[in-house]
C-alpha positions in Angstrom: -20.8 -9.6 4.4 -21.7 -6.2 6.1 -22.2 -3.0 4.3 -18.9 -1.5 6.0 -16.9 -4.3 4.6 -18.3 -4.0 1.4 -17.4 -0.3 1.3 -13.8 -1.3 2.1 -13.8 -3.7 -0.9 -15.3 -1.2 -2.9 -12.7 1.3 -2.0 -10.1 -1.2 -2.7 -11.1 -1.9 -6.2 -11.1 1.9 -6.8 -7.3 2.1 -5.9 -4.9 2.8 -8.9 -2.5 0.1 -9.8 0.4 2.2 -8.2 -1.7 2.1 -5.0 -2.3 -1.7 -5.1 1.5 -2.2 -5.7 2.2 -0.4 -2.4 0.1 -2.3 -0.6 1.5 -5.6 -1.9 5.2 -4.2 -1.3 4.1 -3.4 2.2 3.2 -6.7 3.1 5.9 -8.5 1.2 9.1 -6.3 2.3 8.1 -4.4 5.2 5.6 -6.9 7.3 2.6 -4.8 6.8 4.4 -1.7 8.2 3.7 1.6 6.5 6.2 3.4 8.9 9.1 1.1 7.7 7.9 1.7 4.2 8.0 5.5 4.5 11.4 5.5 6.3 13.1 3.3 3.5 11.5 5.7 0.8 12.6 8.8 2.9 16.1 7.4 3.0 16.3 6.6 -0.6 15.1 10.1 -1.2 17.9 11.5 1.0 20.7 9.5 -0.7 21.0 7.0 2.2 21.1 3.1 2.0 17.7 1.7 1.2 16.0 -1.7 1.1 14.5 -1.9 -2.3 14.9 0.1 -5.6 11.7 1.6 -7.0 11.0 3.7 -10.1 11.8 7.5 -9.8 8.3 8.2 -8.2 9.1 8.4 -4.4 7.3 11.8 -4.0 4.1 10.2 -5.7 4.4 7.1 -3.6 4.8 8.9 -0.5 1.7 10.6 -1.3 -0.3 7.6 -2.1 1.0 6.1 1.2 -0.6 8.9 3.1 -3.8 8.5 1.6 -3.9 5.1 2.2 -2.7 5.3 5.8 -5.6 7.9 6.5 -8.1 5.6 5.0 -7.0 2.5 6.9 -6.8 4.8 10.3 -10.1 6.4 9.7 -11.9 2.9 9.0 -9.7 0.7 11.3 -9.1 -1.8 8.5 -6.1 -3.2 6.9 -6.7 -2.9 3.0 -4.0 -5.7 2.4 -6.4 -8.2 3.4 -8.2 -7.5 0.0 -4.9 -8.7 -1.8 -5.4 -12.2 -3.2 -2.6 -14.4 -1.8 -1.6 -15.4 -5.2 -1.6 -12.0 -6.7 1.5 -10.0 -8.0 2.0 -6.6 -7.2 -0.1 -4.6 -9.7 -2.8 -7.2 -10.2 -5.8 -6.2 -8.5 -8.0 -9.0 -7.2 -10.1 -8.5 -4.3 -10.8 -11.5 -2.1 
């Protein structure tokens, strides 16, 4: 395993439970698209129809998503691959 891959796994392990949940939801509900997830959250915030109900933490989630987007773009990595296939949102198990 390369040091670059190790650094991504290390970064994944440092994520908060909320960030891991967002990664899982992105894969499950939005086919891996941050853009679709952000649009859905923005619609919910604006009182428009939305796909799923989150707790009242939209602003915090949008900030978390931005940080994850920036990390993935900067490092050309999909952090979703570090989620175990059988893990539920909130359960951190790096693969």
